[in-house]
C-alpha positions in Angstrom: -10.1 10.0 19.9 -6.8 12.0 20.9 -5.3 10.7 24.1 -1.9 9.2 23.1 -2.2 5.0 23.1 -2.3 2.8 25.9 0.2 0.4 25.3 3.1 2.2 24.2 5.7 -0.9 22.8 2.8 -2.0 20.3 2.4 1.5 19.3 6.0 1.4 18.7 5.4 -2.3 16.9 2.5 -0.9 14.6 4.9 2.0 13.3 7.9 0.2 13.3 6.0 -3.0 10.7 4.1 0.6 8.8 7.3 2.3 8.4 9.2 -0.8 7.1 6.7 -2.1 5.1 7.0 1.2 3.0 10.7 1.4 2.8 11.3 -1.7 2.0 8.4 -2.1 -0.7 10.3 1.0 -2.5 14.2 0.2 -2.3 13.1 -3.1 -3.5 11.0 -1.5 -6.2 14.0 0.6 -7.0 16.6 -2.0 -7.1 14.1 -4.1 -9.2 14.1 -0.9 -11.5 18.0 -0.9 -12.0 17.9 -4.0 -12.6 15.2 -3.9 -15.9 16.2 -4.0 -19.5 16.9 -2.2 -21.4 15.1 0.8 -19.4 12.2 0.9 -17.1 10.6 4.5 -17.0 8.6 5.3 -13.9 5.9 7.3 -16.1 5.2 4.9 -18.4 6.0 1.7 -17.4 3.3 0.2 -14.8 4.3 -1.4 -11.7 3.2 -4.9 -12.6 5.8 -5.4 -15.0 8.7 -5.6 -12.7 7.1 -8.6 -11.1 6.7 -10.2 -14.3 9.1 -13.6 -14.9 11.2 -12.3 -17.6 14.2 -11.7 -19.5 13.5 -7.7 -19.1 13.1 -8.3 -15.4 15.8 -9.6 -14.2 14.6 -9.4 -10.3 10.9 -10.2 -10.6 11.0 -12.0 -7.5 12.7 -9.2 -5.6 9.8 -7.1 -6.6 7.1 -9.7 -6.3 8.7 -10.2 -2.7 8.6 -6.3 -2.0 4.3 -6.8 -2.5 4.1 -10.1 0.4 6.3 -8.1 2.6 4.5 -4.4 2.1 0.9 -6.5 2.5 1.8 -8.3 5.5 3.4 -5.7 7.3 0.1 -3.6 6.7 -1.9 -6.0 8.2 0.7 -6.2 11.4 1.0 -3.0 11.7 -3.2 -2.4 11.7 -3.6 -5.3 14.6 -0.4 -3.6 16.5 -2.2 -0.2 16.0 -5.8 -1.5 17.4 -4.3 -3.4 20.3 -2.5 -0.1 21.3 -5.3 2.2 21.1 -7.8 -0.2 22.7 -9.6 0.9 19.9 -13.3 -1.4 19.7 -15.1 -0.2 16.6 -11.7 -1.6 14.4 -13.5 -4.2 12.3 -13.5 -2.0 9.3 -10.2 -1.1 9.6 -8.8 -5.1 10.1 -11.1 -5.9 7.2 -9.7 -3.5 4.4 -6.0 -4.0 5.9 -6.3 -7.7 5.4 -8.3 -7.4 1.7 -5.0 -4.8 1.0 -2.9 -7.8 2.4 -4.3 -10.6 0.1 -4.0 -8.3 -2.6 -0.5 -7.6 -2.7 -0.2 -11.8 -2.0 -2.1 -12.3 -5.0 0.0 -9.8 -7.6 2.9 -11.7 -6.2 1.6 -14.7 -6.8 -0.6 -13.9 -10.3 1.4 -11.7 -13.2 0.1 -10.2 -15.9 1.5 -10.5 -19.3 1.1 -12.7 -22.3 2.0 -15.6 -20.4 -0.5 -14.8 -18.0 -2.9 -14.3 -20.5 -2.3 -17.7 -21.9 -3.2 -19.4 -18.6 -6.1 -17.4 -18.1 -4.9 -15.9 -14.6 -4.5 -12.4 -15.9 -7.8 -12.2 -14.2 -6.0 -12.6 -10.6 -3.7 -10.5 -11.2 -6.4 -7.5 -12.1 -8.5 -8.8 -9.3 -5.2 -8.4 -6.5 -4.4 -4.9 -7.9 -7.9 -3.8 -7.5 -7.8 -5.3 -3.4 -4.4 -3.7 -3.0 -5.1 -0.5 -4.2 -8.7 0.3 -3.1 -8.7 -2.0 -0.2 -5.6 0.0 0.9 -6.5 3.2 0.1 -10.1 2.3 2.0 -8.1 1.6 5.1 -6.7 4.5 5.5 -10.3 6.0 6.1 -11.0 3.4 8.4 -7.6 3.7 10.3 -7.8 7.3 10.3 -10.8 7.3 12.1 -10.1 4.1 14.5 -6.5 5.2 15.4 -7.7 8.7 16.6 -5.1 11.6 16.8 -5.9 15.2 15.9 -8.1 16.8 13.5 -5.8 17.7 11.3 -4.0 14.1 11.2 -7.3 12.5 10.1 -8.0 15.3 7.1 -4.3 14.5 5.8 -5.4 11.2 6.1 -8.4 11.7 4.1 -6.8 13.8 1.6 -3.9 10.5 1.1 -6.7 8.4 1.1 -9.2 10.3 -1.5 -5.9 10.9 -3.8 -5.4 7.4 -3.8 -8.6 6.3 -4.7 -9.0 9.4 -7.3 -5.9 8.4 -9.3 -7.3 4.5 -9.5 -10.1 5.7 -11.1 -8.7 7.5 -13.6 -6.3 4.9 -14.1 -9.3 2.5 -14.8 -10.3 4.8 -17.0 -7.3 6.0 -18.8 -6.1 2.0 -19.6 -10.1 1.2 -20.9 -9.4 3.2 -23.8 -11.9 6.0 -22.8 -10.3 8.8 -24.9 -9.2 10.8 -21.6 -5.6 10.9 -21.3 -4.4 14.0 -18.9 -1.6 12.1 -17.5 0.2 8.5 -18.5 -1.3 5.3 -16.7 1.6 4.5 -15.1 1.3 7.8 -13.5 -2.0 7.3 -11.7 -0.9 3.9 -10.5 2.2 4.9 -8.9 0.0 7.7 -7.1 -2.8 5.1 -6.4 0.0 3.1 -4.6 2.1 5.5 -3.4 -0.5 6.8 -1.4 -0.4 3.8 1.2 2.8 3.8 1.5 3.3 7.6 2.3 -0.1 7.0 4.8 2.0 4.4 6.3 5.0 6.4 7.0 2.7 9.6 8.2 1.1 7.1 10.9 4.6 5.6 11.5 6.0 8.6 12.5 2.5 9.8 14.5 2.5 6.3 16.3 6.1 6.6 17.5 5.5 10.1 18.6 2.5 9.0 20.8 4.4 5.9 22.0 6.9 8.4 23.3 4.9 10.9 25.4 3.1 8.0 26.8 6.5 5.6 28.4 6.6 5.9 32.0 9.1 8.5 33.3 
């Protein structure tokens, strides 16, 4: 599908939701990093460390808010994008976007760390991470076909999703103690998450452009 969106207002809404979700997530994460004590390393600390309530993570609530907003706005953007395009075969895209949203909410509610291990809820957090990361990157693949766009748009989307899924696979392999260590696991984890936020901004810019092109003169 290469034609511009049929409903510019909903296309603009989808772009706003995706861009807002990505920017809010990255900004809130950066603020939480600054408040982390004694020091937080993007290369060696996991993202979940920021959301675990503790003396080290003084703004855990802010990071957990970022998880919820990101997941919710990713789903809202997907719904509006499908309505803007008038896509009929959007079930896979919307389902995967909903999976991502559920995963992010689970991450925000159930935390990792010693307390979670004691309460036996760590598996819920791990499940949420899988749903958010795999669901989000898979949604990119489905979304690139659903919302259409020129071939270069679909190729970039597929490349971003492939990078995210491969990064998550490497994160799982290295975290399992298999003896493979190409990069710190935290780097792989961030690549698998940032691929989603990067695509949101990329798709938002494209949808915003389409919405302007199809406005009545």
